[in-house]
FIBA-200083 format. One record per residue (C-alpha): residue number from 1; residue in one letter; x, y, z. Coordinates in steps of 0.2 Angstrom, whole numbers, plus 5000, padded with zeros to 4 digits. Layout:
[domar NUM,'A',[X,Y,Z]]
...
# end
This chain:
[domar 1,'M',[5647,5582,5696]]
[domar 2,'N',[5652,5593,5681]]
[domar 3,'Q',[5642,5593,5665]]
[domar 4,'A',[5654,5581,5656]]
[domar 5,'D',[5653,5568,5669]]
[domar 6,'E',[5634,5569,5669]]
[domar 7,'V',[5634,5566,5650]]
[domar 8,'L',[5646,5552,5652]]
[domar 9,'W',[5634,5543,5665]]
[domar 10,'L',[5619,5546,5654]]
[domar 11,'F',[5627,5536,5640]]
[domar 12,'V',[5634,5523,5652]]
[domar 13,'T',[5617,5520,5659]]
[domar 14,'I',[5609,5519,5642]]
[domar 15,'F',[5623,5507,5636]]
[domar 16,'V',[5623,5495,5651]]
[domar 17,'G',[5604,5495,5652]]
[domar 18,'G',[5603,5492,5633]]
[domar 19,'A',[5615,5478,5634]]
[domar 20,'I',[5605,5470,5649]]
[domar 21,'G',[5589,5473,5638]]
[domar 22,'R',[5596,5462,5624]]
[domar 23,'I',[5598,5447,5636]]
[domar 24,'S',[5585,5434,5631]]
[domar 25,'I',[5579,5421,5643]]
[domar 26,'F',[5567,5408,5635]]
[domar 27,'G',[5563,5420,5621]]
[domar 28,'F',[5560,5435,5634]]
[domar 29,'S',[5570,5451,5635]]
[domar 30,'L',[5567,5468,5643]]
[domar 31,'G',[5572,5478,5628]]
[domar 32,'T',[5575,5497,5631]]
[domar 33,'S',[5564,5496,5647]]
[domar 34,'A',[5580,5488,5656]]
[domar 35,'V',[5587,5506,5656]]
[domar 36,'I',[5576,5510,5671]]
[domar 37,'F',[5584,5496,5682]]
[domar 38,'T',[5602,5502,5678]]
[domar 39,'A',[5597,5520,5681]]
[domar 40,'L',[5589,5516,5698]]
[domar 41,'L',[5606,5508,5703]]
[domar 42,'V',[5616,5523,5696]]
[domar 43,'G',[5605,5535,5705]]
[domar 44,'H',[5607,5525,5721]]
[domar 45,'L',[5626,5525,5720]]
[domar 46,'G',[5625,5544,5719]]
[domar 47,'Y',[5628,5548,5701]]
[domar 48,'S',[5618,5560,5690]]
[domar 49,'V',[5613,5564,5672]]
[domar 50,'P',[5609,5581,5663]]
[domar 51,'D',[5593,5588,5670]]
[domar 52,'S',[5587,5592,5652]]
[domar 53,'S',[5590,5574,5645]]
[domar 54,'G',[5573,5568,5653]]
[domar 55,'I',[5562,5581,5645]]
[domar 56,'L',[5571,5580,5628]]
[domar 57,'G',[5569,5561,5628]]
[domar 58,'L',[5551,5562,5633]]
[domar 59,'V',[5547,5574,5618]]
[domar 60,'I',[5556,5563,5605]]
[domar 61,'F',[5548,5547,5612]]
[domar 62,'V',[5530,5553,5613]]
[domar 63,'Y',[5531,5561,5596]]
[domar 64,'C',[5537,5545,5588]]
[domar 65,'L',[5524,5536,5597]]
[domar 66,'G',[5511,5547,5590]]
[domar 67,'I',[5518,5545,5572]]
[domar 68,'S',[5518,5526,5574]]
[domar 69,'A',[5500,5524,5581]]
[domar 70,'G',[5492,5538,5571]]
[domar 71,'P',[5488,5528,5555]]
[domar 72,'R',[5477,5516,5565]]
[domar 73,'F',[5472,5525,5581]]
[domar 74,'F',[5458,5535,5574]]
[domar 75,'R',[5452,5522,5562]]
[domar 76,'T',[5451,5509,5575]]
[domar 77,'L',[5438,5519,5584]]
[domar 78,'V',[5426,5519,5569]]
[domar 79,'S',[5431,5502,5561]]
[domar 80,'S',[5426,5484,5563]]
[domar 81,'G',[5438,5483,5577]]
[domar 82,'R',[5427,5492,5589]]
[domar 83,'S',[5423,5477,5600]]
[domar 84,'L',[5442,5474,5602]]
[domar 85,'A',[5445,5492,5606]]
[domar 86,'A',[5431,5491,5619]]
[domar 87,'V',[5439,5476,5627]]
[domar 88,'G',[5456,5486,5628]]
[domar 89,'A',[5447,5501,5635]]
[domar 90,'I',[5438,5490,5648]]
[domar 91,'M',[5454,5481,5653]]
[domar 92,'I',[5464,5497,5655]]
[domar 93,'V',[5451,5506,5665]]
[domar 94,'S',[5450,5490,5677]]
[domar 95,'A',[5468,5492,5680]]
[domar 96,'G',[5466,5510,5684]]
[domar 97,'L',[5452,5506,5696]]
[domar 98,'T',[5463,5493,5704]]
[domar 99,'V',[5477,5505,5707]]
[domar 100,'V',[5465,5517,5715]]
[domar 101,'V',[5458,5504,5727]]
[domar 102,'F',[5475,5497,5731]]
[domar 103,'A',[5483,5515,5734]]
[domar 104,'K',[5468,5519,5746]]
[domar 105,'M',[5469,5503,5756]]
[domar 106,'F',[5488,5503,5758]]
[domar 107,'Q',[5491,5522,5759]]
[domar 108,'I',[5502,5522,5744]]
[domar 109,'P',[5507,5539,5737]]
[domar 110,'A',[5501,5545,5720]]
[domar 111,'D',[5518,5544,5712]]
[domar 112,'L',[5521,5526,5717]]
[domar 113,'A',[5504,5521,5713]]
[domar 114,'A',[5505,5528,5695]]
[domar 115,'G',[5522,5520,5693]]
[domar 116,'I',[5515,5503,5698]]
[domar 117,'F',[5500,5506,5685]]
[domar 118,'A',[5513,5509,5671]]
[domar 119,'G',[5525,5495,5676]]
[domar 120,'A',[5511,5482,5678]]
[domar 121,'L',[5505,5486,5661]]
[domar 122,'T',[5523,5487,5654]]
[domar 123,'S',[5518,5504,5647]]
[domar 124,'T',[5533,5516,5645]]
[domar 125,'P',[5521,5529,5637]]
[domar 126,'A',[5510,5529,5653]]
[domar 127,'L',[5526,5532,5663]]
[domar 128,'A',[5531,5546,5652]]
[domar 129,'A',[5514,5555,5653]]
[domar 130,'A',[5513,5553,5672]]
[domar 131,'A',[5531,5559,5674]]
[domar 132,'E',[5526,5576,5668]]
[domar 133,'A',[5512,5578,5681]]
[domar 134,'L',[5524,5575,5695]]
[domar 135,'P',[5540,5584,5702]]
[domar 136,'A',[5557,5578,5696]]
[domar 137,'E',[5561,5570,5713]]
[domar 138,'S',[5545,5559,5713]]
[domar 139,'Q',[5546,5540,5716]]
[domar 140,'L',[5537,5536,5700]]
[domar 141,'A',[5551,5526,5693]]
[domar 142,'V',[5553,5516,5708]]
[domar 143,'G',[5535,5510,5707]]
[domar 144,'F',[5538,5506,5688]]
[domar 145,'G',[5554,5496,5691]]
[domar 146,'I',[5545,5486,5705]]
[domar 147,'A',[5529,5482,5694]]
[domar 148,'Y',[5537,5480,5677]]
[domar 149,'P',[5544,5462,5680]]
[domar 150,'F',[5527,5456,5686]]
[domar 151,'G',[5518,5463,5671]]
[domar 152,'A',[5531,5457,5658]]
[domar 153,'V',[5531,5439,5665]]
[domar 154,'A',[5512,5438,5669]]
[domar 155,'V',[5506,5440,5652]]
[domar 156,'V',[5518,5427,5644]]
[domar 157,'I',[5512,5415,5657]]
[domar 158,'F',[5494,5419,5655]]
[domar 159,'V',[5494,5416,5636]]
[domar 160,'Q',[5502,5399,5640]]
[domar 161,'L',[5489,5394,5653]]
[domar 162,'A',[5473,5402,5646]]
[domar 163,'P',[5470,5390,5632]]
[domar 164,'K',[5471,5375,5644]]
[domar 165,'I',[5460,5383,5657]]
[domar 166,'L',[5447,5388,5644]]
[domar 167,'R',[5447,5370,5637]]
[domar 168,'L',[5442,5364,5654]]
[domar 169,'L',[5429,5377,5657]]
[domar 170,'L',[5421,5378,5640]]
[domar 171,'R',[5418,5361,5633]]
[domar 172,'Q',[5412,5368,5616]]
[domar 173,'K',[5419,5360,5599]]
[domar 174,'E',[5423,5377,5592]]
[domar 175,'W',[5434,5381,5607]]
[domar 176,'A',[5443,5365,5607]]
[domar 177,'A',[5446,5366,5588]]
[domar 178,'S',[5453,5384,5590]]
[domar 179,'V',[5464,5379,5604]]
[domar 180,'E',[5472,5364,5595]]
[domar 181,'S',[5484,5375,5586]]
[domar 182,'Y',[5492,5378,5603]]
[domar 183,'E',[5500,5361,5603]]
[domar 184,'R',[5510,5365,5587]]
[domar 185,'E',[5529,5368,5587]]
[domar 186,'P',[5535,5386,5584]]
[domar 187,'D',[5533,5391,5565]]
[domar 188,'R',[5541,5404,5554]]
[domar 189,'I',[5538,5411,5537]]
[domar 190,'V',[5547,5402,5523]]
[domar 191,'R',[5547,5400,5504]]
[domar 192,'Q',[5549,5384,5495]]
[domar 193,'L',[5551,5378,5477]]
[domar 194,'V',[5538,5364,5474]]
[domar 195,'E',[5537,5352,5460]]
[domar 196,'V',[5518,5348,5455]]
[domar 197,'T',[5516,5329,5454]]
[domar 198,'N',[5498,5327,5460]]
[domar 199,'P',[5487,5324,5444]]
[domar 200,'N',[5471,5329,5454]]
[domar 201,'V',[5477,5347,5455]]
[domar 202,'A',[5481,5348,5436]]
[domar 203,'G',[5471,5362,5427]]
[domar 204,'K',[5465,5370,5444]]
[domar 205,'G',[5468,5387,5450]]
[domar 206,'F',[5471,5392,5468]]
[domar 207,'K',[5453,5397,5471]]
[domar 208,'Q',[5448,5380,5467]]
[domar 209,'M',[5459,5372,5481]]
[domar 210,'P',[5453,5378,5498]]
[domar 211,'I',[5469,5371,5506]]
[domar 212,'F',[5478,5387,5500]]
[domar 213,'A',[5466,5399,5509]]
[domar 214,'R',[5465,5388,5524]]
[domar 215,'C',[5484,5387,5526]]
[domar 216,'N',[5487,5405,5521]]
[domar 217,'I',[5499,5400,5507]]
[domar 218,'Q',[5503,5412,5493]]
[domar 219,'V',[5510,5406,5476]]
[domar 220,'S',[5521,5420,5470]]
[domar 221,'R',[5531,5413,5455]]
[domar 222,'V',[5533,5399,5443]]
[domar 223,'L',[5549,5392,5436]]
[domar 224,'V',[5551,5394,5417]]
[domar 225,'G',[5568,5388,5411]]
[domar 226,'D',[5580,5394,5425]]
[domar 227,'R',[5570,5410,5429]]
[domar 228,'M',[5556,5413,5441]]
[domar 229,'I',[5541,5422,5433]]
[domar 230,'P',[5527,5430,5443]]
[domar 231,'V',[5511,5420,5441]]
[domar 232,'T',[5496,5428,5432]]
[domar 233,'S',[5477,5429,5436]]
[domar 234,'D',[5474,5414,5424]]
[domar 235,'F',[5487,5403,5430]]
[domar 236,'L',[5483,5385,5432]]
[domar 237,'L',[5493,5371,5440]]
[domar 238,'Q',[5500,5357,5429]]
[domar 239,'V',[5510,5342,5433]]
[domar 240,'G',[5528,5345,5431]]
[domar 241,'L',[5528,5364,5435]]
[domar 242,'H',[5539,5371,5448]]
[domar 243,'V',[5530,5384,5459]]
[domar 244,'L',[5537,5395,5473]]
[domar 245,'I',[5525,5395,5488]]
[domar 246,'I',[5526,5406,5504]]
[domar 247,'G',[5519,5403,5521]]
[domar 248,'R',[5522,5397,5538]]
[domar 249,'E',[5534,5383,5539]]
[domar 250,'Q',[5521,5369,5544]]
[domar 251,'N',[5508,5375,5532]]
[domar 252,'V',[5521,5375,5518]]
[domar 253,'E',[5525,5357,5522]]
[domar 254,'L',[5506,5352,5521]]
[domar 255,'V',[5503,5361,5504]]
[domar 256,'T',[5519,5354,5497]]
[domar 257,'D',[5514,5336,5502]]
[domar 258,'Y',[5496,5340,5494]]
[domar 259,'I',[5502,5346,5477]]
[domar 260,'G',[5518,5337,5475]]
[domar 261,'H',[5535,5337,5483]]
[domar 262,'K',[5550,5348,5487]]
[domar 263,'S',[5559,5353,5470]]
[domar 264,'S',[5576,5346,5467]]
[domar 265,'R',[5580,5361,5457]]
[domar 266,'V',[5592,5371,5467]]
[domar 267,'E',[5598,5383,5454]]
[domar 268,'Y',[5586,5396,5448]]
[domar 269,'Q',[5586,5415,5446]]
[domar 270,'L',[5575,5425,5458]]
[domar 271,'D',[5574,5443,5453]]
[domar 272,'L',[5571,5451,5469]]
[domar 273,'E',[5576,5469,5463]]
[domar 274,'S',[5563,5471,5449]]
[domar 275,'Q',[5549,5458,5453]]
[domar 276,'R',[5547,5462,5471]]
[domar 277,'R',[5542,5478,5479]]
[domar 278,'R',[5537,5484,5497]]
[domar 279,'V',[5522,5496,5495]]
[domar 280,'V',[5514,5506,5510]]
[domar 281,'V',[5495,5508,5508]]
[domar 282,'T',[5488,5525,5509]]
[domar 283,'S',[5474,5524,5496]]
[domar 284,'A',[5456,5524,5501]]
[domar 285,'A',[5453,5512,5487]]
[domar 286,'L',[5462,5498,5497]]
[domar 287,'V',[5459,5502,5515]]
[domar 288,'G',[5446,5492,5523]]
[domar 289,'R',[5444,5480,5508]]
[domar 290,'T',[5450,5461,5508]]
[domar 291,'L',[5462,5454,5496]]
[domar 292,'R',[5448,5445,5487]]
[domar 293,'E',[5439,5461,5484]]
[domar 294,'T',[5454,5470,5477]]
[domar 295,'H',[5457,5458,5462]]
[domar 296,'L',[5475,5463,5462]]
[domar 297,'R',[5481,5449,5452]]
[domar 298,'S',[5469,5452,5438]]
[domar 299,'K',[5471,5471,5438]]
[domar 300,'F',[5490,5472,5440]]
[domar 301,'G',[5497,5455,5439]]
[domar 302,'V',[5503,5456,5457]]
[domar 303,'T',[5502,5444,5472]]
[domar 304,'I',[5503,5450,5490]]
[domar 305,'T',[5514,5438,5499]]
[domar 306,'R',[5517,5446,5515]]
[domar 307,'I',[5509,5461,5526]]
[domar 308,'L',[5520,5470,5539]]
[domar 309,'R',[5508,5478,5551]]
[domar 310,'H',[5514,5487,5567]]
[domar 311,'D',[5531,5479,5565]]
[domar 312,'V',[5523,5461,5564]]
[domar 313,'E',[5524,5452,5548]]
[domar 314,'F',[5512,5438,5542]]
[domar 315,'V',[5506,5429,5526]]
[domar 316,'P',[5488,5435,5522]]
[domar 317,'N',[5474,5425,5515]]
[domar 318,'E',[5461,5431,5503]]
[domar 319,'T',[5449,5437,5517]]
[domar 320,'Q',[5462,5448,5526]]
[domar 321,'K',[5457,5466,5526]]
[domar 322,'I',[5470,5479,5522]]
[domar 323,'E',[5473,5493,5534]]
[domar 324,'F',[5480,5511,5531]]
[domar 325,'G',[5499,5510,5533]]
[domar 326,'D',[5501,5492,5530]]
[domar 327,'A',[5517,5488,5521]]
[domar 328,'L',[5513,5475,5507]]
[domar 329,'T',[5526,5464,5499]]
[domar 330,'A',[5520,5463,5481]]
[domar 331,'I',[5527,5451,5468]]
[domar 332,'G',[5524,5455,5449]]
[domar 333,'E',[5532,5461,5433]]
[domar 334,'P',[5540,5479,5434]]
[domar 335,'D',[5526,5488,5424]]
[domar 336,'G',[5512,5480,5435]]
[domar 337,'L',[5521,5484,5451]]
[domar 338,'D',[5523,5502,5445]]
[domar 339,'R',[5504,5503,5442]]
[domar 340,'F',[5500,5495,5458]]
[domar 341,'T',[5512,5506,5468]]
[domar 342,'K',[5503,5522,5461]]
[domar 343,'F',[5486,5514,5465]]
[domar 344,'A',[5490,5508,5482]]
[domar 345,'G',[5500,5522,5490]]
[domar 346,'H',[5519,5524,5490]]
[domar 347,'R',[5534,5513,5487]]
[domar 348,'E',[5542,5510,5504]]
[domar 349,'R',[5558,5518,5500]]
[domar 350,'S',[5551,5534,5493]]
[domar 351,'F',[5537,5534,5507]]
[domar 352,'D',[5551,5534,5520]]
[domar 353,'E',[5562,5548,5512]]
[domar 354,'T',[5559,5562,5524]]
[domar 355,'D',[5571,5576,5528]]
[domar 356,'M',[5575,5583,5545]]
[domar 357,'I',[5564,5598,5542]]
[domar 358,'S',[5548,5589,5544]]
[domar 359,'L',[5554,5580,5559]]
[domar 360,'A',[5560,5596,5567]]
[domar 361,'M',[5544,5605,5563]]
[domar 362,'G',[5533,5591,5570]]
[domar 363,'L',[5543,5592,5586]]
[domar 364,'V',[5541,5611,5586]]
[domar 365,'L',[5523,5611,5584]]
[domar 366,'G',[5521,5597,5597]]
[domar 367,'T',[5531,5608,5610]]
[domar 368,'L',[5520,5623,5606]]
[domar 369,'V',[5504,5614,5607]]
[domar 370,'G',[5509,5607,5624]]
[domar 371,'R',[5512,5624,5631]]
[domar 372,'V',[5495,5631,5626]]
[domar 373,'T',[5485,5633,5642]]
[domar 374,'V',[5466,5634,5644]]
[domar 375,'Q',[5459,5643,5659]]
[domar 376,'L',[5444,5633,5667]]
[domar 377,'G',[5439,5643,5682]]
[domar 378,'P',[5453,5644,5695]]
[domar 379,'K',[5463,5631,5686]]
[domar 380,'S',[5473,5631,5670]]
[domar 381,'L',[5475,5615,5660]]
[domar 382,'S',[5488,5611,5646]]
[domar 383,'L',[5493,5595,5637]]
[domar 384,'G',[5511,5598,5642]]
[domar 385,'M',[5527,5591,5635]]
[domar 386,'A',[5520,5573,5634]]
[domar 387,'G',[5502,5577,5627]]
[domar 388,'G',[5507,5590,5615]]
[domar 389,'P',[5520,5581,5604]]
[domar 390,'L',[5509,5565,5606]]
[domar 391,'L',[5493,5574,5599]]
[domar 392,'V',[5503,5582,5585]]
[domar 393,'G',[5511,5565,5581]]
[domar 394,'L',[5494,5556,5580]]
[domar 395,'I',[5487,5569,5568]]
[domar 396,'L',[5502,5569,5557]]
[domar 397,'G',[5503,5550,5557]]
[domar 398,'H',[5484,5549,5553]]
[domar 399,'F',[5484,5561,5538]]
[domar 400,'G',[5502,5557,5532]]
[domar 401,'R',[5505,5575,5527]]
[domar 402,'I',[5499,5592,5532]]
[domar 403,'G',[5505,5605,5520]]
[domar 404,'P',[5524,5604,5519]]
[domar 405,'I',[5525,5593,5535]]
[domar 406,'V',[5526,5575,5531]]
[domar 407,'G',[5520,5563,5545]]
[domar 408,'H',[5531,5549,5542]]
[domar 409,'F',[5550,5544,5541]]
[domar 410,'P',[5560,5529,5539]]
[domar 411,'R',[5555,5514,5550]]
[domar 412,'A',[5573,5511,5555]]
[domar 413,'S',[5575,5530,5560]]
[domar 414,'R',[5558,5530,5569]]
[domar 415,'L',[5563,5515,5579]]
[domar 416,'L',[5580,5522,5583]]
[domar 417,'L',[5573,5539,5589]]
[domar 418,'T',[5559,5530,5599]]
[domar 419,'D',[5572,5519,5608]]
[domar 420,'L',[5584,5534,5611]]
[domar 421,'G',[5571,5545,5617]]
[domar 422,'L',[5564,5532,5629]]
[domar 423,'A',[5581,5527,5635]]
[domar 424,'M',[5585,5546,5639]]
[domar 425,'F',[5569,5548,5648]]
[domar 426,'L',[5571,5532,5658]]
[domar 427,'A',[5589,5536,5662]]
[domar 428,'S',[5584,5553,5669]]
[domar 429,'A',[5569,5547,5679]]
[domar 430,'G',[5577,5532,5686]]
[domar 431,'V',[5593,5541,5692]]
[domar 432,'Q',[5582,5554,5700]]
[domar 433,'A',[5572,5541,5709]]
[domar 434,'G',[5586,5530,5713]]
[domar 435,'E',[5593,5542,5727]]
[domar 436,'N',[5579,5537,5739]]
[domar 437,'M',[5574,5520,5732]]
[domar 438,'M',[5579,5510,5747]]
[domar 439,'S',[5570,5521,5759]]
[domar 440,'V',[5554,5519,5749]]
[domar 441,'I',[5556,5500,5748]]
[domar 442,'Q',[5559,5499,5766]]
[domar 443,'E',[5543,5509,5770]]
[domar 444,'H',[5531,5501,5759]]
[domar 445,'G',[5539,5484,5755]]
[domar 446,'M',[5528,5470,5751]]
[domar 447,'A',[5513,5481,5748]]
[domar 448,'L',[5521,5487,5732]]
[domar 449,'C',[5523,5469,5726]]
[domar 450,'V',[5505,5465,5731]]
[domar 451,'G',[5499,5480,5721]]
[domar 452,'A',[5509,5475,5706]]
[domar 453,'C',[5502,5458,5705]]
[domar 454,'A',[5484,5464,5707]]
[domar 455,'V',[5486,5478,5694]]
[domar 456,'T',[5493,5465,5682]]
[domar 457,'T',[5480,5451,5686]]
[domar 458,'V',[5464,5460,5686]]
[domar 459,'P',[5464,5467,5668]]
[domar 460,'L',[5469,5449,5662]]
[domar 461,'V',[5455,5441,5671]]
[domar 462,'V',[5443,5455,5665]]
[domar 463,'G',[5449,5454,5647]]
[domar 464,'I',[5447,5435,5646]]
[domar 465,'F',[5429,5436,5654]]
[domar 466,'V',[5423,5450,5642]]
[domar 467,'T',[5431,5442,5626]]
[domar 468,'T',[5425,5424,5631]]
[domar 469,'W',[5408,5425,5639]]
[domar 470,'L',[5401,5442,5633]]
[domar 471,'L',[5408,5444,5615]]
[domar 472,'K',[5411,5425,5612]]
[domar 473,'M',[5427,5428,5603]]
[domar 474,'E',[5438,5414,5597]]
[domar 475,'P',[5453,5410,5609]]
[domar 476,'L',[5467,5416,5597]]
[domar 477,'Q',[5458,5433,5593]]
[domar 478,'A',[5454,5436,5611]]
[domar 479,'L',[5471,5432,5617]]
[domar 480,'G',[5479,5443,5604]]
[domar 481,'G',[5468,5457,5609]]
[domar 482,'I',[5472,5455,5627]]
[domar 483,'C',[5491,5455,5623]]
[domar 484,'G',[5488,5472,5613]]
[domar 485,'A',[5478,5479,5628]]
[domar 486,'M',[5493,5475,5640]]
[domar 487,'T',[5505,5482,5627]]
[domar 488,'S',[5514,5465,5628]]
[domar 489,'T',[5525,5461,5613]]
[domar 490,'P',[5533,5446,5622]]
[domar 491,'G',[5515,5440,5626]]
[domar 492,'L',[5511,5440,5607]]
[domar 493,'G',[5528,5432,5603]]
[domar 494,'A',[5523,5418,5615]]
[domar 495,'L',[5506,5416,5608]]
[domar 496,'M',[5513,5416,5590]]
[domar 497,'S',[5526,5403,5594]]
[domar 498,'Q',[5511,5391,5597]]
[domar 499,'S',[5500,5395,5583]]
[domar 500,'D',[5501,5397,5564]]
[domar 501,'S',[5485,5408,5564]]
[domar 502,'N',[5485,5427,5559]]
[domar 503,'A',[5471,5430,5571]]
[domar 504,'P',[5482,5435,5586]]
[domar 505,'V',[5492,5447,5575]]
[domar 506,'T',[5478,5456,5568]]
[domar 507,'S',[5468,5458,5585]]
[domar 508,'Y',[5485,5464,5593]]
[domar 509,'A',[5488,5477,5580]]
[domar 510,'T',[5470,5483,5582]]
[domar 511,'V',[5471,5486,5600]]
[domar 512,'Y',[5489,5490,5603]]
[domar 513,'P',[5489,5508,5597]]
[domar 514,'L',[5473,5512,5606]]
[domar 515,'A',[5480,5505,5622]]
[domar 516,'L',[5496,5515,5621]]
[domar 517,'I',[5486,5531,5620]]
[domar 518,'L',[5473,5527,5633]]
[domar 519,'M',[5487,5522,5646]]
[domar 520,'S',[5495,5539,5642]]
[domar 521,'L',[5479,5548,5646]]
[domar 522,'L',[5475,5538,5661]]
[domar 523,'G',[5491,5540,5670]]
[domar 524,'P',[5489,5559,5674]]
[domar 525,'V',[5471,5556,5679]]
[domar 526,'L',[5476,5543,5692]]
[domar 527,'I',[5488,5555,5699]]
[domar 528,'A',[5475,5569,5701]]
[domar 529,'M',[5463,5556,5709]]
[domar 530,'L',[5475,5551,5722]]
[domar 531,'Q',[5483,5567,5727]]
# end
C-alpha cells in the first residue's frame, strides 16, 4: 500500500471504531477503546496504517494522561486518601500476580499476557506502556481485545451485585443503612425555584437545618422582584421568599417538600454571566480544607454549588474537602467573585488559555527524557516514549507551571488530544496484531478467556475483602474506590445511577489517577518477568 492509502485506512479505522464506541447499550459504551476491535479486523483483512502513527499517538496520549493525573497523583500519596490508594495498589498488584500465574500455567507468551492484564483492567495506559517494551509485530493488542469486554462488563455487574451480597454476609445496621440508597432511582443534578411556606423554618439559616447538609443541597439565590440575587452569609429563610436550590433531583424534592413547595414564578432573570463563575483551585489556602472551614460566604459572599473533579460533577456539602485542580462553580456578586477568584486560583477561562508553545515544549521535554539511558551494569535502562512524556506530564500537571511552560490546557482540547492520541495508537497496534490474530486465537483459544476472567475477578474480590473486612469502609466509598482501581468509568456510572451519595465520586477520583500510573508501570514489569 502507498502512503496515501495507509493514511486513509488510519482515519477509516478511527472513524468506524469511534462510531462503534458511541453505541450505548443499557448505558454502557466502549468509547475510544472500540478502535482496537476495528483495527484488529482491518489488520486481519490485510490493510495497514502509517508506521509512525502509533508512536506519535502514544506520546500525545501519555503526556495528556500525565497532565490530567498530575494535580492529584502526588498529593494522593501523602493525603488522607492513603488507605484508598493502598487498596488500589493491592488490587493492581493482585491482578499482576494473577497474570503471572496464569501465563505460567497455560504457557501464554509475555505479549499476550500483558495484553490480557491491560484489557481485563480496561487500562489503555497499561497497553501503551507495554507496547513500547515489545516489538511492533507482538500480539499484545490481541490479548487486550479479548480481555477488554470481560473487564468492562464485570465491574458493572459487580457494583450491582456487591451491595446485595454484602447485605447477606454482613448483618450490621450501618451496612444496611448505607446500602439502602441502592434501591433508589437514577438521579441528576437539578436546580429549582422554591417558595418558602413552612412557618417552622422562618428566621432560620441553613446551618440550623441539618436537612440541607444531609441532602447535599445548596441555596444559591433568592428572588427579589424579578431578579435572582446571590444569598449572603446572614441570609435567613422567611415565609413567602422564593429561593433557588441546587442538588440531586430526589434530594431537591425532599427539601422542597420540607420548606414549602415548587414556586409558580416562571419568569425571572438569572444572571449567569456576571453572578456565576467556574474557578480552578490552585491556592494552598483552600486545598485540603472543607467548605465549612473556608467560610467563603462570609468572606466573599459566594456559594459553591458544584464541584467538577476528574470530569465528574457533584453537589458538595459543608464537609467536602477541596482538592487541587477542582473546578468550583461559585455564585455571588461580581466583586465578590473577583476577590474569590484571586484567592482560590484562576478563572477557568484564563486558566485554560494555553498556547501551542507550552504544549509542544512539554512534548519535546517528554521525548528527550524518554531517550535518556542509565547504565546499570551490562544493561541500560530508559523511560522510553511512554515513560518520558508521562513523567514530564505528571510533573507539569502537579506544579501547574515551570518557568514559561504551563502544565495545563483547555479541558476540551485535552480530551480531544487524549482521545486522538489513544485512537492513533490503538489503530496502529490493532492493525499490526490483526495480521496473525486468528492463528493466535486458534492456538490458545479458551485459555485466553479463562485468563481474562481470572485477572478481572481476582482484584475485585481482593478489593472488596480489603475495604470491607480490613479497613471497614462503608459500601459506597469502598465500591467507588474499587471502580477507580479498575479504571472503570462505566462502573462508576452504574454505581452513581443507584445512589445520591458523593462518596463513590470522591473515592473514585482519589484512586483513579494513581491506578492509571501504577498500571502503566506494571505492564513492562510483567513482560520482563515472563520473557
